[in-house]
C-alpha positions as CSV (number, residue, x, y, z in Angstrom):
1,M,-75.9,69.3,-25.6
2,E,-72.3,69.4,-25.8
3,L,-72.0,64.8,-24.8
4,V,-74.7,64.2,-27.2
5,K,-72.1,66.3,-29.6
6,L,-69.7,64.2,-29.5
7,I,-71.4,60.9,-29.4
8,L,-72.9,61.8,-32.8
9,E,-69.4,63.1,-34.3
10,S,-67.9,60.2,-32.9
11,H,-70.7,57.7,-35.0
12,I,-70.0,59.4,-38.2
13,I,-66.2,59.3,-38.4
14,Q,-66.6,55.5,-37.2
15,E,-68.7,55.0,-40.1
16,R,-66.7,57.0,-42.5
17,Q,-64.1,54.2,-41.4
18,L,-66.4,51.7,-41.9
19,K,-66.8,52.8,-45.2
20,S,-63.5,52.9,-46.4
21,C,-62.4,49.7,-44.7
22,S,-62.4,46.9,-47.0
23,W,-60.9,44.0,-45.1
24,L,-63.8,43.6,-42.5
25,G,-62.6,42.7,-38.6
26,H,-59.7,44.4,-39.6
27,C,-61.1,47.6,-39.9
28,A,-60.9,50.8,-37.6
29,G,-61.2,49.4,-33.7
30,D,-61.0,45.6,-34.4
31,P,-58.5,43.5,-32.6
32,C,-55.0,42.7,-33.9
33,S,-51.4,41.4,-33.0
34,T,-49.3,42.7,-35.7
35,Y,-49.1,45.3,-37.7
36,N,-50.0,43.1,-41.0
37,D,-53.9,42.7,-39.0
38,C,-54.6,45.9,-40.4
39,D,-56.7,46.8,-43.7
40,G,-55.1,49.6,-46.1
41,S,-52.2,52.3,-44.3
42,M,-54.0,51.5,-40.5
43,I,-51.8,49.8,-38.8
44,C,-51.8,47.9,-34.7
45,L,-51.7,50.1,-31.7
46,N,-52.4,48.8,-28.0
47,G,-54.3,45.5,-29.6
48,K,-56.9,47.6,-31.9
49,C,-56.2,48.9,-36.0
50,G,-56.3,52.9,-36.2
51,D,-54.5,54.9,-37.8
52,V,-51.5,56.4,-36.7
53,G,-52.5,59.8,-36.1
54,S,-55.2,59.2,-34.0
55,T,-53.3,57.4,-31.1
56,V,-53.1,58.7,-28.1
57,C,-49.6,59.2,-26.2
58,N,-48.7,58.6,-22.4
59,A,-45.6,60.9,-22.5
60,P,-45.6,64.7,-22.1
61,C,-44.4,65.9,-24.8
62,T,-41.7,68.7,-25.0
63,W,-40.5,69.3,-28.7
64,I,-43.8,71.6,-30.4
65,G,-44.4,70.4,-33.2
66,H,-42.4,67.2,-33.7
67,C,-45.6,65.1,-30.5
68,C,-47.8,62.6,-31.4
69,G,-49.7,63.2,-34.6
70,D,-47.1,65.7,-35.7
71,P,-46.0,65.3,-39.3
72,C,-42.0,63.4,-39.6
73,S,-39.8,61.8,-42.5
74,T,-37.0,60.8,-40.5
75,Y,-36.1,58.5,-37.0
76,D,-35.6,61.4,-35.1
77,D,-37.8,63.7,-36.0
78,C,-40.0,62.8,-33.1
79,D,-40.2,64.1,-29.8
80,G,-38.4,61.9,-27.1
81,L,-38.9,58.1,-27.4
82,L,-41.5,58.6,-30.5
83,I,-41.2,57.0,-33.9
84,C,-42.1,58.1,-37.0
85,I,-44.3,55.5,-38.7
86,N,-45.8,56.5,-41.7
87,G,-45.1,60.2,-41.7
88,K,-46.6,60.5,-37.8
89,C,-45.2,60.6,-35.0
90,S,-46.3,58.0,-32.6
91,S,-45.6,55.7,-29.8
92,D,-43.8,52.6,-30.4
93,S,-46.2,49.6,-29.2
94,S,-44.0,47.0,-29.8
95,S,-41.9,48.1,-27.2
96,N,-43.9,49.0,-24.3
97,G,-45.3,45.8,-23.2
98,S,-48.1,45.7,-25.2
99,G,-48.3,41.8,-26.3
100,G,-44.3,42.7,-27.6
101,G,-42.8,42.2,-24.4
102,T,-41.0,45.0,-22.0
103,C,-38.3,46.0,-23.2
104,S,-36.5,49.2,-21.6
105,P,-34.0,51.6,-22.7
106,S,-30.4,51.1,-21.4
107,G,-29.1,54.5,-21.8
108,V,-28.7,57.4,-23.8
109,L,-25.6,58.5,-26.6
110,Q,-25.2,61.5,-27.0
111,G,-24.6,62.7,-31.1
112,T,-21.9,63.7,-32.4
113,N,-21.1,65.8,-35.7
114,T,-19.9,62.4,-37.9
115,L,-19.1,61.9,-41.4
116,C,-22.4,60.3,-42.4
117,N,-23.9,58.0,-45.4
118,T,-26.9,59.2,-46.0
119,E,-27.8,56.1,-48.7
120,N,-31.5,54.6,-48.4
121,F,-32.9,57.4,-45.9
122,S,-30.5,56.7,-43.6
123,T,-30.9,59.3,-40.9
124,C,-27.5,61.5,-39.7
125,C,-26.4,61.9,-36.0
126,K,-26.6,65.3,-34.5
127,S,-24.3,66.8,-32.1
128,N,-25.9,67.0,-28.6
129,V,-29.0,65.6,-29.8
130,N,-29.2,62.3,-26.9
131,Y,-30.1,59.0,-29.1
132,T,-32.1,55.8,-26.6
133,Q,-30.1,52.9,-26.4
134,Y,-31.4,49.4,-25.9
135,T,-29.7,46.1,-25.4
136,C,-33.0,44.8,-25.9
137,S,-35.2,43.8,-28.3
138,P,-39.5,42.4,-27.7
139,S,-39.9,39.6,-26.8
140,S,-42.8,39.1,-30.2
141,K,-41.6,39.2,-33.7
142,A,-44.7,40.2,-34.8
143,S,-44.2,43.8,-33.9
144,A,-41.0,44.4,-36.8
145,I,-40.3,47.1,-38.5
146,L,-38.3,46.8,-41.8
147,T,-35.6,49.6,-43.2
148,L,-33.4,49.5,-46.0
149,N,-30.2,49.0,-46.3
150,S,-27.2,48.5,-48.4
151,F,-24.4,45.8,-47.8
152,R,-21.7,46.1,-50.0
153,E,-19.0,48.0,-49.9
154,G,-18.8,52.1,-48.8
155,G,-23.2,51.3,-48.7
156,D,-25.0,53.0,-46.0
157,G,-24.5,49.8,-43.9
158,G,-20.9,50.7,-43.1
159,F,-18.3,48.2,-42.2
160,G,-18.3,44.5,-43.4
161,G,-21.6,42.6,-41.7
162,A,-21.0,42.3,-38.1
163,C,-21.0,38.2,-38.6
164,F,-18.4,37.5,-40.8
165,G,-17.0,40.6,-41.5
166,A,-18.3,40.6,-45.1
167,F,-20.0,43.0,-47.3
168,Y,-23.7,41.8,-49.7
169,P,-24.5,43.0,-53.2
170,D,-28.1,44.3,-53.2
171,T,-29.0,41.1,-54.9
172,Q,-28.2,39.4,-52.5
173,R,-31.6,39.0,-49.7
174,V,-29.5,39.5,-46.5
175,V,-30.7,41.1,-43.2
176,A,-29.1,42.9,-39.8
177,L,-31.3,42.7,-37.0
178,S,-31.4,44.9,-33.9
179,T,-28.9,44.5,-30.6
180,G,-32.0,42.0,-29.0
181,W,-32.8,39.9,-32.0
182,F,-29.5,39.4,-32.7
183,N,-28.1,38.4,-29.6
184,R,-24.7,38.1,-29.4
185,G,-24.1,36.5,-32.8
186,S,-26.0,33.6,-32.2
187,Q,-28.7,34.5,-35.5
188,C,-25.7,34.6,-37.1
189,G,-26.2,32.6,-41.0
190,K,-29.9,31.2,-40.0
191,R,-32.3,31.9,-42.6
192,I,-35.2,33.7,-41.2
193,T,-38.3,33.9,-42.9
194,I,-40.1,37.3,-43.2
195,H,-43.6,38.4,-43.3
196,G,-45.0,41.6,-45.0
197,N,-46.7,43.4,-47.8
198,G,-49.0,40.4,-47.4
199,R,-46.1,38.6,-48.7
200,T,-43.2,36.2,-47.2
201,T,-39.4,35.6,-48.0
202,T,-36.5,34.2,-46.3
203,A,-33.2,36.6,-46.0
204,E,-29.8,35.7,-43.7
205,V,-28.9,37.0,-40.6
206,V,-25.4,39.0,-41.3
207,D,-25.0,41.6,-39.5
208,E,-26.4,43.2,-35.6
209,C,-28.7,46.7,-36.5
210,D,-26.2,48.2,-33.7
211,S,-28.9,49.6,-31.0
212,V,-26.3,50.7,-28.3
213,H,-23.5,52.3,-30.5
214,G,-23.5,54.4,-33.0
215,C,-22.8,58.2,-34.1
216,D,-19.2,57.0,-35.2
217,D,-17.1,55.6,-39.0
218,E,-18.2,52.1,-37.8
219,H,-21.7,52.8,-38.0
220,A,-21.9,55.2,-41.1
221,G,-22.4,58.4,-38.8
222,Q,-26.1,57.1,-38.2
223,P,-27.6,56.8,-34.3
224,P,-27.9,53.4,-32.7
225,C,-31.2,51.5,-34.4
226,R,-34.2,51.1,-32.9
227,N,-34.9,48.0,-31.1
228,N,-37.1,46.3,-33.3
229,I,-35.6,46.5,-36.7
230,V,-35.3,44.3,-39.4
231,D,-32.6,46.2,-41.6
232,G,-33.6,44.8,-45.1
233,S,-31.5,44.6,-48.4
234,Q,-33.0,46.0,-51.1
235,A,-33.5,42.5,-52.5
236,V,-35.3,41.4,-49.9
237,W,-38.0,44.6,-51.2
238,E,-38.3,43.3,-53.9
239,A,-39.3,39.8,-52.6
240,L,-42.2,41.4,-50.8
241,G,-43.7,43.7,-53.6
242,V,-42.8,47.2,-52.0
243,S,-40.5,49.2,-55.4
244,K,-39.2,52.3,-54.8
245,N,-41.7,54.3,-56.3
246,D,-43.9,52.9,-53.4
247,P,-44.2,55.9,-50.2
248,R,-44.2,53.2,-47.8
249,Y,-40.2,52.0,-49.3
250,G,-38.0,52.5,-46.4
251,Q,-40.2,51.2,-43.2
252,I,-42.7,48.6,-43.6
253,S,-44.1,46.9,-40.5
254,I,-43.7,43.1,-40.3
255,S,-43.4,40.0,-38.2
256,W,-40.7,37.3,-38.8
257,N,-39.7,34.1,-37.3
258,D,-36.2,32.2,-37.1
């Protein structure tokens, strides 16, 4: 009887998900390859569309209340290697080898309390908190995360761009790439194409979103970047049609190419 009950509940949940899905073939359980392949607020996790809260994290959780499916608001609100996606802690499918290419952590950086610029939802380093470091990025660029950054002088981007040492106004479409994708400056000055929110735009690579170093003045008191970040100026967000009133403003799933 218990098994029958579980099967019925599963069918009811699936029916509800299908009814709330307006993009057939891109609903809960349907195959996907990028974060933009799924309907509504669902994202692509381990090759299938689903809600973040329903994902299963393989790693044990040691920080109660910050485990898979728990609510979060900033990068370091989640336990271990979990990250905050759409307001819930989840495993990062882009760095576990699921279609994104394996990219393992290279070490940890122990945080220190440093003067921090909190503009644009920036996360500040915390003393004695370990932050994961990466020298690599996923081989696939299909499951990237676009974050918000100000490249102007005095902005939360810290020092001048790593490419040319310059600052840029919020009205210019420029980006920083995670260390692996930045590839020792080989992307400097190139225009990349970004796909997100059903739109496409281009932006110039002018900086590195450092996935190794952080928690210092150069990095505006912020921890190392995740390994799949495209850190974009306000103009990039505007070009993708994501306004400041949108709850996703500051972090959305995208794909990009050279």
